[in-house]
C-alpha positions, 0 to 999 in steps of 0.5 A, a space after each residue: 549336227 553340233 550341239 549349241 551352248 545355251 546363250 545364257 551359259 550354265 545359269 539357265 542350263 542348270 536352273 531350267 534344263 536340269 529342273 525339267 522346266 523348258 525355256 526359250 530355245 536358242 536359235 542355233 541348231 540342236 541335236 534331236 537324235 537321241 537314245 534314252 535308256 532308263 530302268 526304275 525299281 520301286 519297292 513298297 512294304 506296307 505296315 502291319 504285314 499288309 503286303 507290299 509292291 515291287 515294280 520294275 520299269 524299263 523304258 527306251 526312248 528314241 528320237 530321230 531327225 527325219 528332215 530339217 523340221 520333222 522329228 520322229 519319236 518312239 518309245 517302249 515301256 514295261 511294268 513288271 509288277 509283283 507283290 501281295 495285297 489285301 483282296 478284301 478291305 477289312 479290319 483284319 486285312 492281313 488275313 486276306 492278303 494274296 500274292 499277284 504278278 502282272 506284266 504290262 507293255 506299252 509302245 508309243 510313236 510320235 511325230 513333231 514338226 519344229 520351226 524356229 520358234 514353234 512346235 506341233 506334235 502328235 502321238 499314239 500309244 498302245 498299252 497291253 496287259 492281261 486285264 487292261 487295254 489302253 489306246 491313247 491319241 495325243 497332240 501338243 503345240 508350243 511357241 516361244 514368243 518374240 524375245 524368247 523369254 516367254 513360252 506357251 504350250 498346250 497339250 491334249 490327249 484322249 484315251 480309249 481304255 478297256 478293263 476286264 471285269 466280272 459280268 456283274 451287270 445284273 447284280 446290285 452293287 452289294 451283290 457284285 463279286 470280284 474277279 480272281 487271278 485265275 479268271 482269264 480275260 479273253 476278247 473275241 477281237 475277230 468278232 469285233 465285240 466284247 464277248 462274255 467268256 465262260 472261263 470257269 464253267 464249274 463256278 459259272 464265272 463270266 468275264 466281260 470288258 468295260 470301257 473307260 475314256 480319259 480326256 486330259 488337257 494342259 496349258 503351260 506358260 514358262 517365263 524367264 524372269 531374269 537371266 538366272 530365274 525361270 517361272 512356270 505355271 501350268 493348269 491341268 484338267 482331266 475327265 474320266 468316264 467309265 469303269 474305275 473300280 478295281 475288279 479284284 478288290 472287295 469291301 467287307 460291309 457287315 457280313 458281305 464282301 461285294 466288289 468295290 463300287 465307285 462313280 463312273 465319272 470323275 473330273 479333276 484339275 490341278 494348278 502347279 507353279 515352279 520357280 527355279 533360280 540359279 545362284 552364280 556364287 554357288 554354281 547351284 540352283 534352288 527349285 520351288 514347286 507348289 501344286 493344288 488339286 481338287 476333284 468331283 469325288 471330294 479329294 483335295 490335295 496340296 503338294 510342296 517341293 523344295 530342291 537344290 542342284 549343285 555343280 560338282 566340277 564341270 561335269 557333275 550335278 547333284 540334286 537334293 529334294 524334299 516333297 510333302 503331300 497331303 490329301 483329304 478322303 473322297 466323300 464316299 471313302 470310309 475306314 474299314 471299321 466303319 464299313 464293317 460296323 455301319 455299312 456304306 455311307 451311300 451307293 459307293 464304297 471303296 478300299 482304295 487308299 489313294 482315295 483316302 486321307 493320306 500324307 506322305 513325305 519323299 526325300 531324294 537325291 539325283 546325281 547327273 554326269 554330263 559330257 559334251 563333245 567339243 572341238 568336233 571330237 565326238 564322244 566315243 566317236 559317235 555321240 555329241 552328248 552323254 548324260 548318266 543319271 542315278 536317282 534315289 528316293 525314300 517315302 514315308 507314308 501316313 494313312 490318316 483316319 477318314 472317320 472320327 477316331 473317337 468313334 472308330 478306334 480301328 480307323 487309323 491304319 498307320 502313323 509315321 515311325 510306327 514300330 518296326 518300320 521307318 521307310 515305307 517305300 523307296 525308288 532307285 533309277 538308273 538312266 543313260 541318254 545319248 545324243 548323236 
């Protein structure tokens, strides 16, 4: 099956496809058999000697036509995580930093029924790691309206996750203790129940598994404004219910170090607008994106991204992007100094910086090489299309004070361009996609 060229030529091919915004597909045939191989390396170093994080993320995606209107998708991903982090959220967090490592595997199977102007799909995925299990079922539907200038899409997923935790059910929030890395999290699967396991009898440590359900929905409208402009609007909503605390993280509250305690229920939503415009005179495209976010924990955030893609010859595309994000802290998040000197601000307390006031800036580039078979001569004798991607991003992170610095001199964790460190994290990604 020979890949058809986009009816609007390179304009929408660059302005939409390269930017990740879908537009009405052409009526002709399109190759759906594919192999996509990607490896991502993320490296973070926290300021002030507070540890860091290394993540290696390989991913394999397979797509196969199993009939004229049926597509089968399968994927496998892994996360090899290692680093050092503070076990106790406190003013002197450096002294409590501990090393850790973990390995996560996830597999996904999907089936899609494709018509001339519509698609209906379903998928299931299973993720497994030592102390976390996830099972997700998802469905999606999309349709191109007459004229193929407008596309509508809906998706929904339900996750039934389980988190290993220390058996703290009988303890008060300020008495609960954390897991340690030596605590094995075991499940009696044959018994059909989450069985408490005395994994360290000499310490009396008991572990259990706690439920977490995640329901996610998204609606998207994509509109061709002109032959060279594409607008996409999306509305996202999610409800989480269950264990959301980190079972390994403690918070120093006065002289005590209880396991962090955050609400079991969280609802959140986001609205995103993307605009991509191709500039024929430059053979390039400008990408604009704005996103607003809010949740029931009091976290409100805004994100703005500006990008530019440029053709370099007939087969190379270079993209440069800049991204700025800032958020407020959750209502129950306090700086370590506050917890340590004033106690918690209520029933909940956490040391998760993702719930704190944060500002980050990301600058990155991506180089894509695209080769398309022509005149019935396949690439390497097999493939109709080959795409090679090389991507790099650097991040500058600023953890802002959650409390008034005048009354909390130890509250600010870091600032941009702090002494001895410029870049807080970087990401490198190498990907290869083969259509056949």
